[in-house]
BAFI-3210 file (N, C-alpha, C; in Angstrom, 3 decimals, decimal comma, padded with zeros to 6 digits):
// residues 270
n [1|2|3|4|5|6|7|8|9|10|11|12|13|14|15|16|17|18|19|20|21|22|23|24|25|26|27|28|29|30|31|32|33|34|35|36|37|38|39|40|41|42|43|44|45|46|47|48|49|50|51|52|53|54|55|56|57|58|59|60|61|62|63|64|65|66|67|68|69|70|71|72|73|74|75|76|77|78|79|80|81|82|83|84|85|86|87|88|89|90|91|92|93|94|95|96|97|98|99|100|101|102|103|104|105|106|107|108|109|110|111|112|113|114|115|116|117|118|119|120|121|122|123|124|125|126|127|128|129|130|131|132|133|134|135|136|137|138|139|140|141|142|143|144|145|146|147|148|149|150|151|152|153|154|155|156|157|158|159|160|161|162|163|164|165|166|167|168|169|170|171|172|173|174|175|176|177|178|179|180|181|182|183|184|185|186|187|188|189|190|191|192|193|194|195|196|197|198|199|200|201|202|203|204|205|206|207|208|209|210|211|212|213|214|215|216|217|218|219|220|221|222|223|224|225|226|227|228|229|230|231|232|233|234|235|236|237|238|239|240|241|242|243|244|245|246|247|248|249|250|251|252|253|254|255|256|257|258|259|260|261|262|263|264|265|266|267|268|269|270]
n.u [000,822|002,010|003,866|002,097|000,596|002,506|003,051|000,565|000,513|002,604|001,441|-000,663|-001,781|-002,640|-001,488|001,267|001,574|000,905|002,990|005,217|004,607|004,704|007,443|008,461|007,350|008,692|011,349|011,071|010,418|012,854|014,578|013,523|014,136|016,918|017,309|016,482|018,032|020,625|021,367|020,425|021,833|024,514|025,274|026,300|028,780|031,450|033,674|032,835|030,357|030,405|030,349|028,948|026,953|025,314|022,451|021,987|021,904|019,973|018,231|017,161|015,753|012,821|011,013|011,565|010,284|011,219|011,615|011,525|009,629|007,452|004,679|004,223|005,230|003,383|001,107|001,763|002,011|-000,519|-002,356|-001,681|-003,194|-004,834|-002,974|-002,108|-004,425|-004,757|-002,543|-002,769|-005,458|-007,400|-008,172|-009,424|-011,517|-013,001|-013,816|-015,425|-017,517|-020,975|-021,382|-021,527|-019,110|-015,680|-014,319|-016,043|-015,989|-014,425|-014,212|-015,769|-014,092|-011,581|-011,363|-010,107|-007,405|-007,084|-007,514|-005,365|-003,068|-003,537|-003,406|-000,792|000,576|-000,102|001,059|003,825|004,469|003,987|005,493|008,101|008,048|007,844|010,150|012,055|011,394|011,810|014,492|015,683|015,092|016,656|019,232|019,290|019,319|021,755|023,511|022,895|023,364|025,872|028,004|026,848|026,219|024,518|021,721|019,779|018,955|017,470|018,785|018,625|016,463|017,038|017,321|014,890|014,245|015,270|015,235|015,418|017,960|019,491|018,877|019,995|022,636|023,175|022,381|022,143|021,805|019,486|017,693|017,608|016,468|013,924|013,044|012,675|010,747|008,572|007,992|007,130|004,880|003,319|002,992|001,382|-000,881|-001,611|-002,664|-004,900|-006,426|-006,869|-008,403|-010,598|-011,617|-012,445|-014,363|-016,344|-019,587|-020,344|-018,016|-016,781|-016,666|-014,328|-012,430|-013,141|-013,352|-010,916|-009,180|-010,269|-009,935|-007,157|-006,396|-007,648|-006,055|-003,771|-004,683|-005,122|-004,560|-002,084|-000,540|-000,102|002,018|004,039|005,628|006,445|007,973|011,236|013,627|012,159|010,754|009,569|009,487|010,355|007,922|005,832|006,530|006,273|003,533|002,243|002,914|001,774|-001,005|-001,520|-000,999|-002,932|-005,392|-005,227|-004,943|-007,423|-009,207|-008,321|-008,716|-011,520|-012,439|-011,529|-013,096|-015,673|-015,558|-015,136|-017,467|-019,501|-018,762|-019,146|-021,936|-022,716|-022,087|-023,392]
n.v [-001,207|001,204|001,800|001,984|004,182|006,189|006,224|007,080|009,660|010,806|010,736|012,442|015,618|017,625|016,783|016,922|019,665|020,797|019,853|021,002|023,756|024,000|023,591|025,776|027,923|027,570|028,131|030,809|032,045|031,779|033,253|035,793|036,091|036,050|038,400|040,286|039,774|039,611|040,919|043,546|044,117|043,955|046,275|048,059|047,091|047,244|045,608|043,076|041,094|040,287|037,076|037,188|038,958|037,780|035,823|032,726|029,656|027,472|029,000|030,730|029,042|027,294|026,089|027,563|029,941|032,601|034,211|036,784|036,100|035,240|035,205|033,463|031,147|030,753|030,290|027,844|026,231|026,505|025,783|023,226|020,714|020,927|020,803|018,185|016,785|017,571|016,425|013,577|012,697|014,044|013,099|010,715|011,545|012,933|010,833|009,426|011,132|011,592|008,945|006,098|005,613|005,413|003,259|001,168|-000,100|-002,218|-005,670|-006,997|-008,681|-007,710|-005,253|-004,582|-005,091|-003,316|-000,867|-000,760|-000,886|001,361|003,488|003,230|003,716|006,418|007,640|007,018|008,150|010,940|011,567|011,106|012,905|015,451|015,383|015,464|017,959|019,823|019,294|020,024|022,750|023,502|023,028|024,960|027,257|026,921|027,313|029,983|031,368|030,580|031,394|032,384|033,161|034,372|034,559|036,375|037,685|035,775|034,283|035,685|034,806|032,456|032,172|031,598|029,121|025,890|024,090|025,720|026,779|024,486|023,923|026,129|025,681|023,544|023,994|022,888|020,099|020,265|021,342|019,312|017,316|018,471|018,483|015,740|015,065|016,837|016,121|013,476|014,057|015,421|013,326|011,662|013,263|013,120|010,580|011,074|012,812|011,026|008,964|010,444|011,024|008,511|007,846|009,798|010,410|012,411|013,204|015,578|017,083|016,572|018,518|021,079|020,012|018,693|020,857|022,626|021,150|021,010|023,745|024,247|022,743|024,246|026,423|025,692|025,746|024,469|024,751|023,188|024,241|024,546|022,263|022,081|024,162|025,256|026,882|028,637|030,286|028,499|025,744|022,338|021,293|022,603|021,811|018,973|018,652|019,854|018,135|015,781|016,414|016,787|014,209|012,736|013,824|013,363|010,589|009,768|010,562|008,938|006,326|006,302|006,880|004,623|002,683|003,508|003,178|000,402|-000,516|000,497|-000,753|-003,421|-003,462|-002,889|-005,138|-007,170]
n.w [000,000|000,701|-001,374|-003,535|-002,751|-002,790|-005,517|-006,407|-005,362|-006,821|-009,305|-009,107|-009,879|-008,131|-005,708|-006,317|-006,884|-004,393|-002,755|-004,033|-003,807|-001,045|-000,483|-001,889|-000,435|001,963|001,179|000,402|002,865|004,194|002,579|002,952|005,630|005,472|004,027|005,932|008,314|007,395|004,850|005,361|007,664|006,959|005,748|007,578|008,104|006,460|006,112|006,328|007,901|011,300|012,990|015,391|014,919|013,176|012,707|014,359|012,551|013,292|014,869|013,053|011,462|010,152|012,138|014,395|014,159|013,812|011,688|009,073|007,369|008,772|008,521|006,401|007,511|009,569|008,060|006,845|009,136|010,509|008,550|008,028|008,216|005,932|003,877|004,235|003,530|000,843|-000,319|-000,038|000,552|-000,901|-003,494|-002,824|-001,246|-003,133|-004,757|-002,997|-002,336|-002,135|-001,929|000,328|001,853|001,092|002,134|002,289|-000,054|000,132|001,228|004,203|005,612|005,107|006,243|008,740|008,158|006,060|007,362|009,221|007,559|005,982|007,835|008,827|006,473|005,905|008,157|007,852|005,323|005,709|007,967|007,018|004,888|006,144|007,689|005,672|004,560|006,702|007,246|004,860|004,964|007,207|006,178|004,149|005,730|007,055|004,965|004,302|006,702|007,721|009,360|011,587|015,016|016,740|018,948|018,972|021,368|022,717|024,588|026,952|028,325|029,557|032,286|033,352|032,392|032,340|030,271|027,958|028,340|028,014|025,346|023,985|024,496|022,917|020,051|017,398|017,757|019,239|017,352|015,435|016,987|017,370|014,727|014,290|016,293|015,718|013,090|013,464|015,001|013,104|011,341|012,894|012,984|010,374|010,299|011,858|010,166|008,109|009,334|010,018|007,500|006,798|008,722|008,800|007,601|005,841|003,842|003,052|005,293|006,549|006,051|007,480|010,106|010,702|010,462|012,365|014,740|014,829|015,084|017,506|019,266|019,258|020,583|023,181|026,806|027,342|024,766|021,557|020,232|022,066|022,221|019,669|018,849|018,995|021,240|022,939|025,846|027,611|029,993|031,037|032,074|030,659|028,085|028,255|029,062|026,936|024,795|025,778|025,910|023,214|022,156|023,534|022,605|019,825|019,941|021,045|019,013|016,903|017,955|018,499|015,929|014,473|015,745|014,981|012,183|011,958|013,195|011,521|009,173|009,884|010,313|007,757|006,294|007,524]
ca.u [000,000|002,892|004,386|000,980|000,226|003,549|002,806|-000,641|000,913|003,404|000,573|-001,700|-001,372|-002,889|-000,465|002,574|001,549|000,919|004,348|006,105|004,295|005,184|008,889|008,685|007,034|009,798|012,506|010,761|010,542|014,269|015,151|013,084|014,947|018,276|017,278|016,351|019,087|021,967|021,581|020,236|022,854|025,865|025,569|027,078|030,062|032,074|034,697|032,207|029,525|030,940|029,430|028,115|025,850|024,543|021,581|022,357|021,030|018,767|017,329|016,497|015,046|011,357|010,295|011,828|009,354|011,918|011,970|010,706|008,536|006,657|003,304|004,210|005,417|002,114|000,198|002,144|001,712|-001,941|-003,113|-001,052|-004,152|-005,300|-001,895|-002,158|-005,571|-004,520|-001,485|-003,152|-006,860|-008,306|-008,721|-010,299|-012,726|-013,774|-014,408|-016,416|-018,613|-022,230|-021,485|-021,515|-017,744|-014,897|-013,819|-017,007|-015,725|-013,693|-014,997|-015,690|-012,947|-010,319|-011,449|-009,069|-006,116|-007,124|-007,356|-004,017|-002,129|-003,788|-002,906|000,670|001,032|-000,207|002,056|005,180|004,635|004,066|006,643|009,288|007,926|008,180|011,566|012,788|011,103|012,483|015,941|016,028|015,040|017,832|020,401|019,233|019,737|023,185|024,186|022,672|023,863|026,845|028,904|026,049|026,235|023,592|020,390|018,892|018,433|016,737|019,569|018,264|015,346|017,463|017,220|013,558|013,991|016,387|015,147|015,958|019,401|020,038|018,704|020,958|023,967|023,312|021,323|021,958|021,191|018,117|016,839|017,429|015,480|012,611|012,666|012,183|009,520|007,486|007,642|006,316|003,588|002,571|002,623|000,236|-002,072|-002,014|-003,541|-006,159|-007,204|-007,227|-009,491|-011,774|-012,154|-013,102|-015,463|-017,397|-020,492|-020,166|-016,555|-016,275|-016,502|-012,967|-011,688|-013,309|-013,155|-009,479|-008,571|-010,737|-009,278|-005,751|-006,309|-008,033|-004,918|-002,842|-005,285|-005,254|-003,611|-000,797|-000,615|000,762|003,214|005,068|006,584|006,797|008,828|012,426|014,186|011,185|011,077|008,887|010,364|010,000|006,511|005,028|006,865|005,678|002,082|001,831|003,006|000,805|-002,361|-001,584|-001,091|-004,216|-006,468|-005,073|-005,203|-008,870|-009,831|-007,947|-009,366|-012,958|-012,640|-011,384|-014,272|-016,813|-015,398|-015,360|-018,888|-020,288|-018,423|-019,808|-023,379|-022,914|-021,926|-024,183]
ca.v [000,000|002,369|002,095|002,409|005,535|007,078|006,344|007,899|011,042|011,236|010,854|013,443|017,002|018,369|016,377|017,458|021,119|021,105|019,595|022,018|025,053|023,972|023,812|027,158|028,804|027,435|028,863|032,244|032,520|031,882|034,372|037,003|036,152|036,411|039,818|041,089|039,570|039,612|041,986|044,849|044,329|043,998|047,643|048,749|046,395|047,186|044,558|041,782|041,004|039,301|036,000|037,563|039,782|036,962|034,912|031,311|028,947|026,851|030,030|031,325|028,000|027,357|025,746|028,557|031,057|033,859|034,849|037,888|035,476|034,527|035,021|032,245|030,043|030,541|029,672|026,439|025,530|026,485|025,098|021,939|019,649|021,069|020,285|016,724|016,304|017,801|015,539|012,166|012,330|014,788|012,267|009,712|012,245|013,220|009,571|008,953|012,081|011,105|007,522|005,861|005,907|004,592|002,028|000,099|-000,760|-003,427|-006,679|-006,873|-009,443|-006,998|-003,908|-004,384|-005,008|-002,073|000,240|-000,751|-000,537|002,735|004,411|003,152|004,373|007,865|008,044|006,916|009,110|012,331|011,715|011,235|014,128|016,617|015,285|015,960|019,383|020,594|019,109|020,892|024,117|023,718|023,114|026,281|028,241|026,739|027,972|031,436|031,958|029,579|031,943|033,006|032,668|035,172|034,036|037,537|038,023|034,679|033,791|036,437|034,134|031,158|032,132|031,081|027,846|024,950|023,504|026,683|026,835|023,283|024,066|027,099|025,087|022,558|024,413|022,000|018,865|020,628|021,501|017,985|016,663|019,028|017,989|014,371|015,058|017,520|015,298|012,372|014,639|015,662|012,005|011,226|014,017|012,578|009,458|011,681|013,251|009,815|008,274|011,311|010,829|007,205|007,696|010,792|010,081|013,504|013,250|016,938|017,664|016,331|019,780|021,977|019,348|018,484|022,173|023,149|020,395|021,425|025,100|024,134|022,252|025,364|027,427|025,139|026,310|023,884|024,767|022,265|024,961|024,483|021,197|022,130|025,329|025,319|028,173|029,502|030,404|027,502|024,723|020,943|021,037|023,054|020,948|017,656|018,730|020,161|016,903|014,820|016,791|016,529|012,763|012,270|014,233|012,599|009,183|009,574|010,663|007,755|005,151|006,407|006,786|003,211|001,965|003,871|002,559|-001,044|-000,720|000,742|-001,810|-004,646|-003,338|-002,850|-006,444|-008,157]
ca.w [000,000|000,769|-002,714|-004,393|-002,333|-003,309|-006,958|-006,577|-005,105|-007,971|-010,473|-008,850|-010,111|-006,894|-004,733|-006,733|-006,720|-002,957|-002,268|-004,620|-003,198|000,337|-000,517|-002,334|000,691|002,917|000,649|000,445|004,246|004,567|001,830|003,656|006,851|005,042|003,681|007,154|009,298|006,810|003,867|005,994|008,697|006,400|005,307|008,601|008,291|005,132|006,052|006,566|009,094|012,244|013,328|016,537|014,425|012,236|013,434|014,348|011,592|013,856|015,368|011,891|010,708|010,088|013,363|015,431|013,934|014,069|010,425|008,561|006,634|009,786|008,060|005,600|008,450|010,252|007,090|006,704|010,378|010,843|007,493|007,787|007,889|004,557|003,035|004,344|002,754|-000,581|-000,815|-000,148|000,746|-001,763|-004,573|-002,229|-000,816|-004,347|-005,198|-002,028|-002,157|-002,681|-001,637|001,762|002,274|000,172|002,732|002,118|-001,317|000,474|001,923|005,654|006,100|004,876|006,811|009,753|007,466|005,286|008,297|009,784|006,495|005,566|008,853|008,826|005,240|006,108|009,154|007,292|004,232|006,159|008,859|006,167|004,101|006,953|008,029|004,497|004,418|007,756|007,078|003,730|005,484|008,054|005,301|003,511|006,730|007,300|003,839|004,362|007,950|008,172|010,381|012,631|016,403|017,543|019,247|018,940|022,676|023,350|025,728|028,158|029,000|030,075|033,742|033,694|031,743|032,226|028,929|027,002|028,571|027,387|023,899|023,457|024,610|021,827|019,123|016,242|018,248|019,611|016,176|014,849|017,839|017,058|013,398|014,450|017,096|015,009|011,929|013,981|015,395|011,867|010,835|013,695|012,575|009,069|010,637|012,314|008,999|007,365|010,010|009,898|006,155|006,748|009,680|008,594|006,496|004,896|003,811|002,880|006,627|007,026|005,952|008,632|011,393|010,922|010,661|013,641|015,805|014,830|015,651|018,911|020,038|019,389|021,464|024,522|027,787|026,984|023,304|020,815|019,784|023,099|021,936|018,250|018,580|019,850|021,662|023,590|027,271|028,439|030,555|030,821|032,373|029,516|026,949|028,464|029,069|025,565|024,011|026,305|025,485|021,770|021,941|024,056|021,703|018,576|020,243|021,211|017,687|016,119|018,526|018,250|014,489|014,102|016,247|014,139|010,865|012,100|013,503|010,306|008,215|010,343|010,030|006,312|005,691|008,244]
c.u [000,863|003,385|003,275|000,532|001,234|003,374|001,594|-000,334|001,691|002,535|-000,472|-001,145|-001,538|-001,826|000,879|002,626|001,633|002,320|005,307|005,881|004,786|006,683|009,213|008,434|008,132|011,002|012,276|010,902|011,999|014,971|014,752|013,867|016,364|018,351|017,268|017,582|020,502|022,177|021,428|021,348|024,239|026,264|026,433|028,437|030,741|033,117|034,134|031,489|030,094|029,887|028,495|026,919|024,973|023,720|022,065|021,400|019,824|017,748|016,551|015,613|013,541|010,677|010,485|010,924|009,975|012,143|011,073|009,534|007,608|005,226|003,187|004,390|004,115|001,087|000,483|001,765|000,209|-002,785|-002,537|-002,054|-004,662|-004,242|-001,880|-003,262|-005,310|-003,482|-001,973|-004,656|-007,824|-008,967|-009,686|-011,606|-013,618|-014,491|-015,587|-017,600|-019,875|-022,411|-021,402|-020,165|-016,854|-014,346|-014,781|-016,935|-014,951|-014,624|-014,794|-014,443|-011,629|-010,293|-010,327|-007,691|-006,002|-006,859|-005,921|-003,004|-002,288|-003,221|-001,386|001,238|001,005|000,864|003,456|005,416|004,838|005,161|007,910|009,250|008,347|009,613|012,418|012,615|011,873|014,003|016,452|016,074|016,265|019,095|020,456|019,731|021,219|023,996|024,082|023,332|024,972|027,818|028,158|026,138|025,218|022,247|019,368|018,199|017,669|017,453|019,242|017,147|015,753|017,330|015,893|013,291|015,262|016,419|015,756|017,472|020,096|019,970|019,751|022,386|024,234|022,267|021,084|021,321|019,734|017,216|016,600|016,396|014,080|012,139|012,040|010,833|008,345|007,050|006,790|004,930|002,718|002,139|001,423|-001,026|-002,529|-002,933|-004,899|-007,017|-007,694|-008,429|-010,753|-012,436|-012,897|-014,374|-016,602|-018,278|-020,427|-018,674|-015,996|-016,047|-015,103|-012,140|-011,901|-013,030|-011,674|-008,771|-008,978|-010,081|-007,820|-005,570|-006,679|-006,847|-003,839|-003,364|-005,444|-004,276|-002,199|-000,798|000,335|002,048|004,351|006,078|006,997|007,767|010,025|012,762|013,117|011,364|010,420|009,846|009,773|008,514|005,632|005,267|006,162|004,168|001,526|001,836|001,962|-000,611|-002,553|-001,795|-002,427|-005,355|-006,405|-005,403|-006,682|-009,572|-009,552|-008,671|-010,867|-013,262|-012,519|-012,607|-015,492|-016,730|-015,666|-016,821|-019,736|-020,004|-019,124|-021,304|-023,669|-022,892|-022,708|-025,541]
c.v [001,267|002,777|002,585|003,827|006,551|007,290|007,211|009,377|011,594|011,477|011,960|014,850|017,844|018,061|016,997|018,966|021,510|020,926|020,672|023,378|025,116|024,244|025,246|028,136|028,753|028,251|030,368|032,786|032,701|033,008|035,709|037,196|036,606|037,896|040,687|040,997|039,596|040,809|043,370|045,158|044,550|045,406|048,400|048,131|046,219|046,079|043,174|041,726|039,945|038,274|036,345|038,418|039,032|035,957|033,471|030,536|028,244|027,862|030,684|030,330|028,014|027,150|026,763|029,777|032,412|034,672|036,020|037,359|034,714|034,295|033,771|031,016|029,713|029,891|028,183|025,653|025,403|025,756|023,726|020,819|019,714|020,542|018,756|016,161|016,440|016,835|014,107|011,888|012,981|013,896|011,209|010,333|012,536|011,969|009,184|009,893|011,579|009,620|007,336|006,208|004,962|003,329|000,867|-000,530|-002,056|-004,411|-006,552|-007,552|-008,732|-005,624|-003,644|-004,226|-003,704|-000,869|000,353|-000,307|000,917|003,751|004,409|003,878|005,886|008,365|008,061|007,986|010,521|012,565|011,923|012,522|015,347|016,565|015,836|017,466|020,216|020,449|019,976|022,350|024,432|023,855|024,461|027,346|028,129|027,413|029,488|032,086|031,103|030,098|032,467|032,337|033,391|034,475|035,168|037,804|036,929|034,194|034,527|035,773|032,819|031,048|031,523|029,694|027,009|024,343|024,441|026,794|025,657|023,384|025,006|026,593|024,107|022,863|023,457|020,678|019,108|020,676|020,165|017,197|017,165|018,604|016,605|014,359|015,686|016,725|014,104|012,878|014,911|014,343|011,447|011,972|013,608|011,373|009,979|012,093|012,055|009,132|009,124|011,123|009,509|007,157|008,681|010,406|011,151|013,799|014,654|017,620|017,447|017,612|020,656|021,305|019,157|019,814|022,761|022,455|020,818|022,795|025,081|023,697|023,320|026,414|026,941|025,817|025,765|023,672|023,753|022,932|024,850|023,370|021,163|023,256|025,343|026,756|029,151|029,365|029,361|026,400|023,331|020,666|021,402|022,167|019,594|017,675|019,031|018,898|015,886|015,143|016,525|015,046|012,213|012,591|013,443|011,130|008,886|009,601|009,408|006,514|005,160|006,262|005,355|002,407|002,239|003,174|001,055|-001,356|-000,557|-000,310|-003,113|-004,604|-003,387|-004,241|-007,537|-008,377]
c.w [000,000|-000,607|-003,640|-004,046|-002,840|-004,806|-007,241|-006,353|-006,289|-009,193|-010,331|-009,037|-008,848|-005,847|-005,065|-006,512|-005,240|-002,378|-002,759|-003,977|-001,760|000,394|-000,935|-001,191|001,749|002,459|000,731|001,864|004,640|003,802|002,470|004,953|006,540|004,701|004,933|008,045|008,722|005,893|004,490|006,994|008,117|005,962|006,310|008,860|006,932|004,990|006,358|007,902|010,036|012,623|014,465|016,139|013,423|013,039|013,279|013,431|012,203|014,379|014,230|011,154|010,980|011,436|014,475|015,316|014,276|012,805|010,085|007,750|007,559|009,322|007,203|006,489|009,162|009,329|006,976|007,956|010,621|009,809|007,171|007,482|006,444|003,588|003,062|003,452|001,258|-001,148|-000,986|-000,150|-000,235|-002,815|-004,033|-001,771|-002,021|-004,845|-004,307|-001,857|-002,858|-002,477|-000,131|002,361|001,502|000,807|002,513|000,733|-001,076|001,167|003,430|006,196|005,944|005,536|007,810|009,117|006,688|006,190|008,803|008,735|006,074|006,546|008,933|007,616|005,385|007,065|008,552|006,230|004,773|007,184|008,038|005,344|004,912|007,484|006,888|004,353|005,437|007,685|005,936|004,178|006,341|007,207|004,582|004,480|007,064|006,201|003,966|005,575|008,569|009,236|011,607|013,992|017,283|017,733|019,361|020,283|023,385|024,601|027,035|028,958|029,653|031,588|034,195|033,134|031,632|030,831|027,893|027,135|027,902|025,860|023,303|023,562|023,474|020,744|017,959|016,653|018,634|018,390|015,480|015,651|017,524|015,666|013,522|015,161|016,343|013,784|012,340|014,370|014,168|011,239|011,578|013,260|011,177|009,271|011,095|011,120|008,190|008,006|010,013|008,536|006,042|007,597|009,474|007,414|005,412|004,813|003,620|004,234|007,187|006,988|007,189|009,971|011,689|011,169|012,011|014,826|015,953|015,487|017,130|019,768|020,194|020,370|022,902|025,495|027,609|025,469|022,675|020,366|020,795|022,833|020,466|017,914|019,520|020,239|022,159|025,101|028,156|028,875|030,347|031,064|031,189|028,298|027,074|028,411|027,683|024,706|024,461|025,844|023,996|021,498|022,423|023,096|020,397|018,804|020,369|019,857|016,864|016,632|018,242|016,765|013,988|014,536|015,372|012,784|010,935|012,362|012,259|009,257|008,579|010,029|008,544|005,705|006,418|007,550]
res [m|l|l|s|e|i|e|a|i|k|s|s|k|t|s|r|k|t|i|i|y|t|f|i|m|i|v|v|t|e|l|l|t|w|q|t|y|f|l|h|s|i|k|g|y|p|h|g|l|p|g|s|q|i|i|n|p|p|t|a|a|f|l|s|l|n|s|s|g|e|f|l|q|l|i|i|m|l|l|m|p|i|f|l|i|l|i|t|l|q|r|k|i|e|i|s|q|g|k|s|n|y|i|f|q|t|r|m|g|t|v|n|q|y|l|i|k|g|q|i|t|q|f|v|i|f|t|l|f|y|m|a|l|f|s|f|d|l|l|v|n|i|v|l|f|h|k|g|t|s|f|k|g|v|e|n|s|t|i|n|s|h|l|l|n|l|e|l|a|h|p|y|l|t|y|i|w|f|i|i|i|v|s|i|a|f|g|i|y|a|v|v|t|y|i|l|a|l|s|l|k|k|t|f|l|v|y|p|i|s|l|g|l|w|i|m|m|f|a|l|p|y|s|s|s|y|f|m|q|p|f|i|e|f|d|w|k|e|y|g|m|s|m|l|s|y|l|l|i|c|g|v|v|i|i|v|g|n|w|i|v|r|l|r|s|h|n|s|y|c]
***
């Protein structure tokens, strides 16, 4: 199923365009950052901008949300569920509209296998996709700000956060860790959107529900952004509670969604 899904993405014009536009938006945000933090600053240093005046590459990278292209970063982050749907689920939703649900095209005996394989496929594809996207972004920043050592004043907040102090001591390892964790989190949410598409009778509702749920998790007291954004002043408690609430909400949706799909499939074939 994984290989067939990858082939379907490669064959889909909508999927290809969404992926390309995402990479373009990432590059544009970093070019805007480079213009602000490098080109504007270099004017005052005719003999070259010292490293202490150049932003540190991980601090300028996408997940840190420190760039001049922050509006594009926010679009990518807040509309992430829509990107997930456009890349893999759009064509399936179009097929299933006006019908009961596309999973019922399979026999009852294969529903469990279909569900498990489908969810694993979504998780793997999007975890790897976002790992590649964020790694590419970090490499772009290393090229643009390869001499940079400045954290732009973030270090002043370390007195209130042991976690931040640790992050600033190891910025590259920190950012790689966040790439892995955030990519896995996005992969999990890809499973959420997938199971919503399967369990909702009106499949077009997957758009507003998946987006609303995503934005809700960012608006919670322990916002999802706390474990998705490095180099912020929050400490271990906020980081852990943010991740826990995210996993709990996603887990409940996935478990309930699987139960609904199996129940409806059973009733359909009984």
